[in-house]
N, C-alpha and C positions, 0 to 999 in steps of 0.2 A: 388812915395810916398809908403811907406811900411804902410799897414792898422793895426795898433797897438791898436787905441782907438775907441772900439765899446761898447755901452751901451744900456741897456732898458731904454728909455726915459721916456714912460709913458704907462700905460694900460688904454685906454679910453672906455667909454660906451656912451658918447655924444659929440657934437661938441664944446662945452664949454671946455672939457679938452684936445683938440687936441694941440700940440705944437704950440706955438704963432711966433716962430724965422722964418718962411718963407722958411726953406730950401725944396729943390725939394724933392718929393716922388716918390717912386717906390713900388707899392703895389702888394700883392702876395694871390691870391685867389684859392680855391679849395676844394673839398670835405673833409670832415673829415678822418684825416688818410692818406693823399695823400703824405705826407711829406713836408709840408711847413717848419716847423722847422727845419729839418734835412737839407734842401736846404740852408735856410738862415745860419743856423751854418757851413755849408761846405763853403757856399760864404765868409764867413770872417773868417775862420780857427779858430773857436771856438768849443769846444764839447757841451756846454750848455748854449751858450747865450739865445737861444730861446729854451724854454722848450719842450721837447719830451714827449708826454704823450702815455702811453701804452692804455689808454682808448679814444677813438675817442670821438669828441664833447666835449673835456674838454676847448678848448679855447673859451671863451665867452666874451672876450675884443677885441677891436682893438689895436695891440701891436706896439708901434712907437719904432723902433731900430736906434740910432743915429750911423751913421758910418763916423767915422773920422771928425766929426763937420761938414760933407759936405752935406749929403744926410740921408733922413730917408728910411729904409725899413719897410714897413708897413704890419703885418701880420693880414690879416683879418679873422674873424671867419669861422671855416668849415661849409660847408653845407651838406645835404643830409644824415644825420646820423639818421637812423629810430629810436633809442632809445630815442630821445630827445622829449620831449614833444612839442605839436603843439604849444602852448603859447610861449615856449621858441625859437622854430624855427621862429616863427613870430617876436619876439623880436630882434633876430639877423638879420633877413633880414631887419628888419628896421634900426638896426645900419648900416649895410652894405650900403644900399640905401642912407642914410644921409651923410654917408662919400663920397660916389661916386657924389652925386648930389651937395655938396657944397665945397668941398676941391679943391681950384684954384691951390695949389702947385702940386697936384697929376699929374705926367707926365704919368704914364703908369700903367696899371693893367696887371700884368703877370697870365695868367692862368695855374694851374698844374692840369694834368690828370695822372692816374695810367697807365704807359706803358702797363701793363698786360692785360687791360680790354678796352673794347670800351667806349668811353665817353657816360655818362649818359645824360638823359633828363636835370638834373640839370646843368651839365657842359655845354650843348647846350644853355641852358637859360643865364648862367651866361656870355658865350662867346658874345651872342647877346646883353646883357646888356654893356659888355665891349666895344663893337663896337660903342656904343652912344657916347663913351668918347675918344676913340681912333681910329685913322684911319687904323691902322694896328695892328693885333692881334699877340701877342707873347705867345706861348705856350710851356710848359715845359712839356715833358713826363718822369715821375720820375719813380724810382725802375729799371732803365734799365738794371743794372747788374743781374735782376733776370730773364731776358729772353735769350733764346738760339739764335744764330745767325740767324737760320731760322724766328724764332717769331719776331725778330727785325724789320726785313724789312716788313713782313706782318702786324704788328700791328701798326707800323708808317704810314704805307698807308691807314689803317681802321682809324685811328685818324683823318688823313689829311680829308679822305672823310666824316665821320661824322660830324666833325666840320666845312666842307665845306671852308676849308683853301684855300687862294688863292696864287699866287706866292709872292705877296708882303708881306704876313703872314710870320712869323718866327716859326719854332718849333725846339726845342732843346732836344735830347734825354740827360737824366741826371741820375747821379747816385749818391747819397750822401755817398755811401759806397767807391766808388772808386775815386771820383771826376771828373769822365767823364762827359764833357758838361760845367763845371765850367768855363774855359776859354772864351768859345763861349758865355756864358750866361753874364759874364762881358764885353765882347766885346759890347754886345747889349745894355747893361746898360749905357755903357760909351757913345755909340753913343745917346742914348735917351737923356741925361741928358747935352751932349754937353761937356763933360770934357774929358781931358786926365791925370788928377791928380790921378784919381783912376782907376785900371785896371786890367786884369787878371794877369798880370806879376807882380803886387804888391802884390797878395794874393795867389800865387802858393805854 
């Protein structure tokens, strides 16, 4: 099935606003400006389904994107942006915590980290949080196209080591610019939702 129908279902700030139709959900978490919106756009072949902001810390809601009326991609607020006030950070943390703790439809939280840098304390904390809900971690190393060949292998090993990834965990180098990693990530998503109806071949 070709992915033609994608839309923003709702931007929620509390559980009362979450979609009520029980579709399975895949959530994306990461620091502000790590490229969550760009990744979602690339996965569904849209340029502006998810808004890409030049100002980190702009996403202050949980955004539910309906993919072919089959699943939701859920874009969680970015964390770790220094210029956001402490009260705002606390509000976002509470919003993310409520979602993770209450959402039965959530199948997997995928962590995005910037491949150019070592994962931060915030990234480590988020991954530990994710491990409470998912048996295995799925990590996407974004902005892969910005690294040299030498940097790629070194940085990938650094990410694995810093996050203490196991052989059961998955890490996908990803470039929203070139599309590298898109098919691999779709395969993982297909495995998670147990579906062969939406896949890498359908969105390439």
